[in-house]
N, C-alpha and C positions, 0 to 999 in steps of 0.2 A: 446536684448542687455544688459537689466540687468544681464540675467543669463551668458552671456560671460565674462562681467565685473567681476562677482562673481568668475567665475572658474579660472580666471587667477589671482585674488588676493591672498593674504596670507592666508585670511580666508577660501577662496574657496579650495586652495590646502590641507590645514589642514582637511577641511571636507570631500573631496574625500579621503584622506589618511585613514581617520577613516570609511568611508563606505568601503573602499577597506580591511581594518583589519577585519571587522565582516564578510564580504562577501567570502574573499579568506580563512582566518582561518577556517569557516564554511565548505566551500567546501573540503578543504585538511583533515578535521578530519573525513568526510563522506566517504560512499562507492562511488567508489571502492577503492580509495587511503588508506582510514581507517588509518589515523595517528592522533590518539585520544588526543595527547599532545595538539594540536591547539585548542582544543576546549574550553579549560580553559582560554585561552586569547581572545578567538573571541568575547566575549561581550565587550572589553575594548573599540572598536569603538564607542559603543553606550554609554558608561559611559563618556567618554571624550567630546561627543558632548552635552548631557545632562548638564554636570557641566558647560562648556563654555556658555550656553545658558539658564540656569535654570531661569524659570519664563517668559520667551519670547515665550510665547505660538505660536505665527505666525512662529518664525523661526523652532520652534521644529517641527511644521508640515510639513514644507518645508525639514527639514532635515529628516523627518521620510519617505518622499517620496523618497529622495535620496537613504536611505538604501533600500527602497523597488526594486528600478529600479536596482540598480548595484546589490544587492543580487540575484535578479532574473536572471539577465543577467550571472552571474557567474555559479549559481547552477542549473538554469532551462532554459538555453540557448535553450535547445531541445525542447522548448514549440513553437519556433518561427517554428521550422521543423515540429512539429506537427499541427500547425495551416495551413501550405502550403500544407503538403501531406495528412493529416487525413482530415483536413476542407476543403483543395481545394482553398484555398485563395490566390490572387496574392500576391506577396511582398507589395504593396504600401497599401492593406488593413492589411495584416499579421502584419506589423510594428505596426500600431496605437493600434490593437488588443493585441499584445505582451506589448506594454507600458502600455495601460489601464488596463490588467489583471495583470501586475506587481504591480500596486498601489493599485488596489482593492483587490487582493487575496494576498498581504501582508501588510495589512491595520494594522497588529499587531506593526510594528515599529513607526508610529507616535502614535499609542495608548500608547505603552510602554513608549515611551519619555514624553508624556503627562503626564500620570499617575506618573510616577517615580519624575517628576520635581514637581507636585503638591504635592505629599507626602514628598518629601525631603523639599520644603518650609514650610510646615504645621508642620512636626514632627522634621526635623532638625538634626536626629540622627537616629541609628540603619539602616544604609544604606544596608547592606547586605540583611536585610528582607526585605526592601523597593525594592531591585532589584528583589528578589525571587518572590513575591506578585505581582509585576508588571507585569512580565513576564508571569506568571501563568495566571492573568486577560487577558491580551493581548492574549495568545494564546487560551483561552477558549472562548472568545467573539467577535472574529473578523473571516471573511473567511479566508482560506488558498488555496494554490496553489493546493496542495494534501495534506490533513492534515500533513504539517510537521512542526515538533516541535523540538526545541533544544534539548529535551531529547531524540530523535533519535539517535543524535549524541553522547551522552553521553552512550547510550547502546552499542556503539561500544566496550566497556569495558564490558568483560563478565560477571564479579561480579557485578558490578553495575546494570547491564540489568535485573537481577533477581529481583530488586524491583519492577519492572513493574507488578508483580503479585498484588501489592498492590496499586500502584500511577499509573500505564501505563506511557505514555511518559512525561505527565504535571508534575508529582512529580519530576522526573529526570531534567526536564528544571528548576525549582525553586530550586533544590540542585545544578545546574551549575551556576546559577546566585549568589546563595549566596555565593559560595565558590569564584566564579571570582572576585566578588565586593572587595572582602577581599584580593585578590592576587592584585587587580588593586590598591587598597591602598598603599600596599607595594612594588608598581612597581619602586619607586625611592630609591635609597641609602637613602638618607635624611629622607623620611618618616619611614624606618625601623630603623634608628638611633634615630629618634624622639620617637618611640615606645618603643624603648629598654630603652632610658634614662627615659622615663616616668615610665616604669616598676620599675626603680632603684629608683625613686623620693621617697623622704621622705614624700610627700604628698599621704596620705592614700586613700583620694577620687579618685585619678588618678590611683593610683595602682588597685583599685577595678574595676574600667572601662576598664581599658586594661586587667586585667586577665579575666573579665567577657567576654569582647570580644572575645579573645583568646580561653577561654574553650567553648565557644559558636560554633565556628568554628570547633573545635577538636571534640566537642560532636557530631555535625550534620554529619561530614565526618565519625566519626566511627560509628555512627548508620546506615548509608547507606552501608558502606563496610561490616560491621559485619552482617547486616541482608543480604544482598547480597551474601555473603559466606555462611551463615546457610541455606538460600534456595538453593544454589547450590548444597551443599553437601546433603540436604535433597531429592532433586529431582534426585540428580545422583544415589542415592541407591534405588531408587523406581524400583522393577521389573515389566515389562510389562506382562499383562494377555494374550497377544498374538502377533503373527508379521504377517504382511499381505505384500506377494510380489506385489509390485506395478511398472508398467512400464509406463515411459512418452515417448511418441511419438512426437518428435519437427520437422515437415514437412517443415518448411519454406515456408508457401503457400504465393501466391501472394496476394497483396491487392487490386489493380487495373490494368487496361491494357491500360492506357493513352499514354504508350510508344511505342505502335502499335502491341502489341504480340496478338497471336489469342488467345481469351479467351476459346474455346473449346478446342484447344490443349494443352492450360497451364493446365486445370482443369484435362484432362486424364493423363497428366503425374503426376500430384499432386494425384490423385487416385492411380496410379501404384506405385509411391513412398511411400505412407502409407501401400498400402498392401503388399510391399516388405520388408519395414522396421519392420514392425510388424512380418510378417512371419519368418524373419531371426534372430529376437530377442526372439521368443518363439518357434521354432521349437523344440530344446530339453529341454527347462526350461519353462514351465508353469508359470503362475503369476495369483493373486487373480484379479487384476483390471488393465486395460489397459486406460490411462488418455490421451486423444487429447487436445489440447489447444484452447482457443478462436480463431475464425476464422481458425481452422485448416482445416475445409471444408467451405469455406465462401460461402455466396449467397443462401444457401439451407436449406431444412430441410426434416427429415424424418416422419414429422407428418402428416400423410394422413387424411385431411379434405377439406370440400367444400371450407373454406375459403382459405387453403394454395393452394389449386389448382387453385382458382380463382386468388389468388396473383401470381401464377405461381412461386412459391418458393418450392412446393414438386417436390422431383426428386427421381423417384424410384430406380435408380442405386445407389444413395448416400445409401438409406435405405438397399437395397441389399449388398453392401460393408460392411456397419456396423453390419449386421446379419453375412456375412462371416466372419469377425474378432472375434466376439464372439463365432459363433458356430465350426468354425474351431479350435479354442484354447480352447473352452469350458471355457470362462472366461467373466468377466464383462467389458464392454467398455463404459467408461464415455466420451462424446463429445460433442462439441458445435455446434450450428444450429440456423437459423432464425426460428421464430414461429409467428403465427398469429390468432387472433380473431376478432371478430367485437364489437364494442361498443354497452351496453345494449339499447341504445336508437335507434337503427337501426330499419328499417322496416322489420317485419316479413317476411320470404320467398325471400327478395331481398337482394343483396350484393352490394354496392357501395364502389368505391376506398375510399371516405372519412369516410366511417364506418369501415374500416378495421384498426387494431391495430398490430404494429409489434413489436416483442420482441426479444432481445437478450437471448438466451435460452441454457441451457446444460442440457444433458438428459443422463439418464442411461440405457444400453442395457442389459439384463442379459445373462447369458451362453447358453441360448436356443434361443438367437437372438430375443427376444421380446422387444419392447419398454417399458419402465417402467417410473418411476418419473423423472420429470423435475423441473428446477429452471430457473426462468426468472430473469435477473439482475435488481435490484431495483435502485441502484445508478448510472445514467446515465452520460457519459462522455461530457461535454459541449464541442461544436464546433466539436464533432465527431459524437455522436449519437443524439444530440439534439440540437436547438440553443434557446438561453435565449428569443428571439422575433421571432415571425412569420415573419416578413418581412425579416429576416436575411437569410433565406432559399434560397431566390433567388439570394444571394451572391455567395453561393457555392452548385454546385450540387453534392458535395462529401458527405455531411453531410447527415447522416440518420435521419429518424424521427420516434424513437423509444419510445413506452411506457414503463413505469417502472412496473415491477413485484410488486405481494402483498404478494406472501408466503415466509416465514421463516422457512419452514420444512426441516429437514435432509433427505439426500438420501440413503436410504437403498440400500445395494448391498448383493449379494447372494454367496452359495457355489459354486466354480467353479467345472467343470466335472474332477474327479479324474484321468480318464483314456483317452489314446489318442483317436482320432476319429477312428470308424470302417470303415471310406472310404479309399478306396487306392488311390482315387485321389481328392486331395482337390480343392476346388473352389477359384478362383481368379478374381482380377478386371474386366478382359476381359470377364468373364463368366456372368457378369450382364448385357451384351450387349443382351442376349437372354433368361436371366433367371430374373425373378422379385422376390421380398423380400418372396412372398409365395412359390415359387420354390425353393429358397435357404433352407428355413425351412423344406421342404418337403424333400430336398436332404440330410440334416442331421438328419431327423426324428428319425432314430434309435439311435442316440447320446443324445436324449433329455433326462435331469434329472429331479429330483424332485425340485421343487423351494423353497429354503431354506434360509431364511434370515440369512447372516453371520454378518452382523452389520450395521453400517450407518456412513456417513462422513458429514461434514458441507462444503456445496458448496459456492465458492464466485467467481465472475467474476470480472477480471481486478483490478481495484483500489479499489474496495469494501474492499479488505484485509487490507487496511491502514486506515480504518475509526473504530477505537476501540469500540465507542459507538453503532454503526450499529451492528458489530458481535456479541456482548454480547446478543443482543435481540434473537438470535437463541435460542430455547429451546431444551432440551434433553441433552444426552451426546454422543456426536461424537465420533467414534474410533480415527480420524483424521481430518484434514482440507484439502481441496482440492482448490487450487487457479489456475483457468485457465484465461490465459492473452494473449493479443498479443501486444508485445511491438514492431514490426516491423515499426509502425508508426514513432518511434523516431530514426530509423536510428542506425548505429553502434555509439551509443553514450553511457554517462555514466547512462541513465535514467532507463535503466533495472536493474543495481546494485542499484540505488536508491530506485526503486520501490520494489524491494524484501525486502532492508534493512529497508524501512519503514512498511511493512508487518510483519517483523520478529518477532515483539514484540507480536503478537497474539499467536505465540505459547508458549510464557512465561506466558500471561494471561490466556490462557486456560489450560497449561500444556498439549497440544497435539502437534503431528507432524504435518508440514504443508508440503504437496504436491504441488510444484510450478512448472506447465507445460506452457510454453511459446510456442508461434508459431515459434520464430527465435532466442531464446535465452534470458536470461539465465534461463535454467531449473534446479531445485536443490531441494533437500529434507532438511529439517530442522527440529531438534528434539525439545523436550518439554523444552530443556534449551536454545532454541535460536541459537544453533549452526548447521553451515550448514556442514552436513554429508560428511566427507572426503574433504570439501571443494570444492567438484565436481561441477562445475558449467559448463554446455554446453556452447560451443562456440557462439557468437552473429552471425547473419545472415548465418546460415548454418543448415544443416539437421543432426539431433542426435537422439539416444535413450540413455536413462539412466535409471537404474533399482536399486531400493533399498529395503532391509526388514524395513517396517515402524513398529514401534512398538505401540501397543494399551496400552497407559498408563490407569491404573485403574481410573475411573470417580471419580472425586472430584471437587466441586464447589468452585473455587478459590475465594479469597476476592474480585477480579475485577470481575469477572463475577456475584458474588452477589450484589456487593453495588456500582460498578461503580467508578465514581469519587468522591465518599464521601468525602475521605481523603483531596482531592485537596479543596473542597467546604469548609469543616470545616477549612483548614488553611487559606484561603482567609476570612473566615467570622470571625475567631477568630482575625486574625490580625487586620482586619478592625475595630473592636469593640476596640481593645485596643488602636490603633491608634486613634481612634476617642476620647476616654476619655482623653488620653494622650495631644492631641493637644487642647482640651478643657480647661485642667488644666494649661496648660502652655501659653494660649494665654492671 
């Protein structure tokens, strides 16, 4: 009842209005709408609530939860769809999970309000700096839904986005709140008039303060724009050392069969579809690499071991088709699969179900149809690939029980076959009914080429691409980044565009192209400046192919790859020390 009375009161109306300002304006600024003007006023809702409740810690916490829930509902409404479809939860379980995750995974809002209010009371001035360091702290040290930072929205501006090479999204968040608070102060004509008359005042002390504040805003803004422009020009002029022709096949594979479809028939149709799409795309124009998405062939593996056979995930026809695709066109094929091994503590010579570990894995097959390096997904998706608590698996039969991978190695790929196949009749999916992987390789044995490494790429599965701190752990100099994902769990929503945009900054941090291959859209190529090539996105929930020439940018360890979030830590540390001495001196 207290909540209802609050919501219908004047205070409640103002509060919900503030929540809405931040939630809606942030959403409008972000993909796919991408209206960046709104981002500069999106924090106003937070500023108003903090100012009205400064020092009232309990209210600030409640308001933080209000921001969390409404922000989550507007920007991440597709999480409910994921919980019901991906996790398999009924609605009466999905709703509390949605609300609970909204609070826990957006805890940055109450933390931001508390820290801002604390510093505002202790310091009493330098509010743009307080706003920027508070959001930086909140984004660093609280869990996120899919590490989503306000700086990702700022990066919709192509020039400002280039600063991510030094600061990642964190620094752009700090810049946004620094500028936004100054705009917030000037939101009323009366405030602007007061500022103007103070500047004209004969009181030199007031004049100095106004001039100092104005020059600070101008300097910081000029610094970010100038550095962004410099980096944009610098990297625009870098000549690639090579180009690789890459084909993305988007098969729109089914997720599950709870609607009554025949699984065997659907899988046969999927295999035929992939076979046909690839053949048509490559009949006259070969490529260096074919990329299939996450869950492009769900449920199976090409890794023939005692464990995978015991687990009934190895399927020889799957391996045969992948060999056909690579041998028929003499190219590398990168595809997603299941994989399995046993825990080290398992009894020797015996395999039991509880000893088997399953992995979300992606593998490269070379132009000779031979299985080579694989990468197992490290960051697993909660409520889809694992549950936070063992007892929760009983609530959803749809959720997988995957183990995280450990390797952070790049994936080598090899020189493609330069000549067309010597066979007068190519193999297709239907031939796998009677011909195993060994037979396929024997059929194309005359076309076998010497295995020569052409380069390597950095493999990422699903939302790993949006975790900047994780991606920089990979060692070596990749030619480009490959992100395979399956966004079909989220339906025809904005999630796919948001997912891509959150990961787009990795191209700037690494100064490498990104090949994004999705099961059902949106697949796209992004260059080392964070630009989507030709703005060519594949449609959502449909089959499609897309091919581009991916430029290999000369290897250079960028500042972010070398030092990570050093600048953000320095900024928080220096400001914290200055504020500590200032507060003590004026206490």
